[in-house]
C-alpha positions in Angstrom: -10.0 19.2 8.0 -12.3 20.2 10.9 -11.1 20.5 14.3 -12.8 18.8 17.4 -12.9 20.7 20.5 -13.6 19.1 24.0 -17.4 19.6 23.7 -17.4 17.7 20.4 -15.4 14.7 21.8 -17.5 14.6 24.9 -20.6 14.2 22.7 -19.0 11.5 20.5 -17.8 9.8 23.6 -21.5 9.9 25.1 -22.7 8.3 21.8 -20.0 5.5 21.8 -21.0 4.6 25.5 -24.6 4.6 24.6 -24.1 2.4 21.4 -21.7 0.1 22.6 -22.0 0.0 26.6 -19.3 0.6 29.1 -18.4 -3.3 29.4 -17.4 -3.2 25.7 -15.3 -0.1 25.8 -12.0 -1.9 26.7 -12.4 -4.4 24.0 -13.1 -1.8 21.5 -10.1 0.4 22.5 -7.8 -2.6 22.1 -9.1 -3.5 18.9 -8.7 0.0 17.6 -5.2 0.1 19.0 -4.2 -3.1 17.2 -5.9 -2.0 13.9 -3.8 1.3 14.0 -0.5 -0.7 14.6 -1.2 -2.9 12.0 -1.9 -0.1 9.6 1.2 1.8 10.5 3.2 -1.3 9.9 1.6 -1.9 6.6 2.0 1.6 5.4 5.9 1.5 5.8 6.8 -1.1 3.4 10.6 -0.9 3.1 11.0 -1.4 6.9 13.0 -4.5 8.0 11.4 -6.5 10.8 14.5 -6.5 12.9 15.4 -3.1 14.6 18.3 -1.2 12.9 21.7 -0.9 14.5 22.6 2.6 15.3 25.4 4.2 13.0 27.6 5.5 15.7 28.6 2.2 17.0 32.5 2.0 17.6 34.0 0.0 14.7 36.8 -1.8 16.7 36.5 -3.0 20.2 38.9 -0.6 21.8 37.0 2.6 20.6 34.2 1.9 22.8 36.1 1.2 26.0 36.7 4.0 28.6 40.1 5.0 29.4 41.2 4.9 33.0 41.6 8.5 34.3 45.3 8.4 34.9 45.4 12.4 35.4 43.8 12.2 38.7 46.2 12.7 41.6 45.9 10.3 44.4 46.2 11.5 47.9 
């Protein structure tokens, strides 16, 4: 796969600006971003829609509570 340097990317950017114009660039960028997001969602077929819960959650309510620091000496 070819690697692109800064010079090549600048040339591509100039061609895109000439072809689409400066006014259309934000719309074009948004459309490309949405397309990439949809493509990534479609390429991961076994992912549920709801976010997964972390596995390290406390199993009962007392595990997650902080204990008061009774070892501190009061002055």
